C-alpha positions as CSV (number, residue, x, y, z in Angstrom):
1,M,11.5,-35.9,-7.3
2,G,9.7,-33.8,-9.4
3,L,8.3,-30.4,-8.4
4,T,5.4,-31.4,-11.0
5,N,4.4,-34.5,-8.9
6,Q,1.8,-32.8,-6.8
7,A,0.7,-35.8,-4.9
8,N,4.2,-36.3,-3.2
9,L,4.0,-32.5,-2.2
10,Q,2.4,-32.6,0.9
11,E,4.3,-36.1,2.2
12,D,8.0,-34.4,1.2
13,F,6.7,-31.1,2.9
14,P,4.4,-32.2,6.3
15,G,3.2,-29.2,8.1
16,F,3.8,-26.6,4.9
17,P,0.2,-25.4,4.0
18,A,-0.7,-25.8,0.7
19,P,-1.8,-22.0,0.0
20,L,1.4,-21.1,1.3
21,R,3.4,-23.0,-1.0
22,T,1.5,-22.0,-3.9
23,E,2.4,-18.6,-3.3
24,L,5.7,-19.4,-3.0
25,V,6.0,-21.2,-5.8
26,N,4.3,-18.8,-7.6
27,T,6.5,-16.1,-6.4
28,F,9.5,-17.6,-7.5
29,K,8.5,-18.6,-10.3
30,L,8.3,-14.6,-11.0
31,L,11.9,-14.0,-9.8
32,A,13.7,-16.7,-11.4
33,D,13.8,-13.8,-14.7
34,E,16.9,-12.1,-14.9
35,K,14.8,-8.8,-16.1
36,R,12.6,-9.1,-12.8
37,L,15.3,-10.1,-10.8
38,L,17.2,-6.6,-11.9
39,L,14.3,-4.4,-11.5
40,L,14.1,-5.6,-7.9
41,F,17.6,-5.4,-7.2
42,H,17.9,-1.6,-8.6
43,L,14.5,-0.7,-6.3
44,F,15.9,-2.3,-3.7
45,Q,18.8,0.5,-4.2
46,K,17.0,3.3,-4.8
47,K,14.4,2.8,-2.9
48,E,11.7,4.3,-5.7
49,L,12.3,4.8,-9.5
50,H,10.0,5.6,-12.3
51,V,9.4,3.5,-14.9
52,S,11.4,5.8,-17.8
53,A,14.2,4.7,-15.4
54,M,14.0,1.1,-14.9
55,C,13.3,1.1,-19.4
56,D,17.0,2.5,-19.0
57,I,18.4,0.3,-16.9
58,L,17.0,-2.7,-18.3
59,E,17.4,-1.6,-22.0
60,E,14.0,-2.2,-22.5
61,T,10.8,-0.5,-23.8
62,Q,8.1,0.8,-22.1
63,P,5.6,-1.7,-22.9
64,V,8.2,-4.7,-21.9
65,V,8.9,-2.7,-18.6
66,S,5.5,-2.2,-17.7
67,H,4.6,-6.0,-18.4
68,H,7.2,-7.0,-15.8
69,L,6.3,-4.5,-13.2
70,A,2.3,-5.5,-13.8
71,L,3.5,-9.4,-13.0
72,L,5.4,-8.1,-10.0
73,R,2.2,-5.8,-8.5
74,E,0.2,-8.8,-8.8
75,V,2.0,-10.6,-6.2
76,G,2.0,-7.7,-3.7
77,L,6.4,-7.4,-4.5
78,L,6.1,-4.1,-6.0
79,N,4.2,-0.7,-4.7
80,V,3.5,2.0,-7.5
81,R,2.7,5.8,-6.4
82,K,1.3,8.0,-8.9
83,E,2.3,11.7,-9.9
84,G,0.4,12.9,-12.6
85,R,1.0,11.2,-15.4
86,H,3.8,9.1,-14.0
87,N,4.0,6.0,-11.7
88,Y,6.8,5.9,-9.4
89,Y,7.7,2.1,-8.0
90,S,9.1,0.6,-5.0
91,V,9.6,-2.6,-2.9
92,C,6.8,-3.8,-1.0
93,C,9.0,-4.5,1.7
94,D,6.3,-6.1,4.2
95,Q,5.3,-8.7,1.4
96,M,9.0,-9.7,0.5
97,C,9.8,-10.1,4.5
98,G,6.8,-11.7,4.9
99,I,7.8,-14.1,2.2
100,M,11.3,-14.7,3.7
101,S,9.9,-15.4,7.0
102,N,7.9,-17.9,5.9
103,L,10.4,-19.8,3.8
104,F,12.4,-19.5,7.2
105,H,10.1,-20.8,9.4
106,F,10.1,-23.5,7.4
107,L,13.3,-24.7,6.5
108,C,15.3,-23.5,9.1
109,D,16.8,-25.7,12.0
110,K,14.9,-24.2,14.6
111,N,17.2,-25.6,17.6
112,K,19.5,-22.7,15.4
113,Q,17.1,-20.4,14.2
114,E,19.3,-20.7,11.2
115,F,19.1,-22.1,7.7
116,Q,21.9,-22.6,5.4
117,F,22.4,-23.2,1.9
118,H,25.9,-24.1,0.1
119,Q,27.8,-21.4,1.4
120,F,25.3,-19.0,2.6
121,T,23.3,-19.1,6.2
122,M,20.3,-17.4,6.9
123,S,20.0,-16.6,10.9
124,K,17.3,-14.7,13.0
125,T,18.6,-11.9,14.8
126,S,17.5,-10.6,18.3
127,D,15.2,-8.3,16.3
128,A,11.8,-9.9,16.5
129,E,11.5,-9.2,12.6
130,G,15.1,-9.5,11.6
131,Y,17.2,-11.8,9.7
132,Q,21.2,-11.6,8.5
133,I,22.8,-13.8,5.3
134,T,26.3,-14.5,6.1
135,Q,28.8,-15.8,3.7
136,S,31.1,-18.7,5.1
């Protein structure tokens, strides 16, 4: 199945709402860019970074980094905090958890409450909002 064949998508994913499918496709397209993924990785580790620190990490100019940040912010993956003339960015954990939760809901084995992809297993924890990823 080609992902561009929109007519078959609803048949191939019964019960998968079109708006959610569109949100996931758009989000994962953004995350498919290595630089944006690297930004998110560092933001998860550091909790918050100033634009100039991200320019150093990516070894890119401020306009290039700002473009990546704007795209991630538009889909709700980033929070921005202004302090004077400076912008500090952090990951919007609620949005990231929501995306993963929605994906998990539609892809998991409902009896086991887990989703397997190659050697990785994502399973629901006893915490209502929590998930763990293990490698087998």
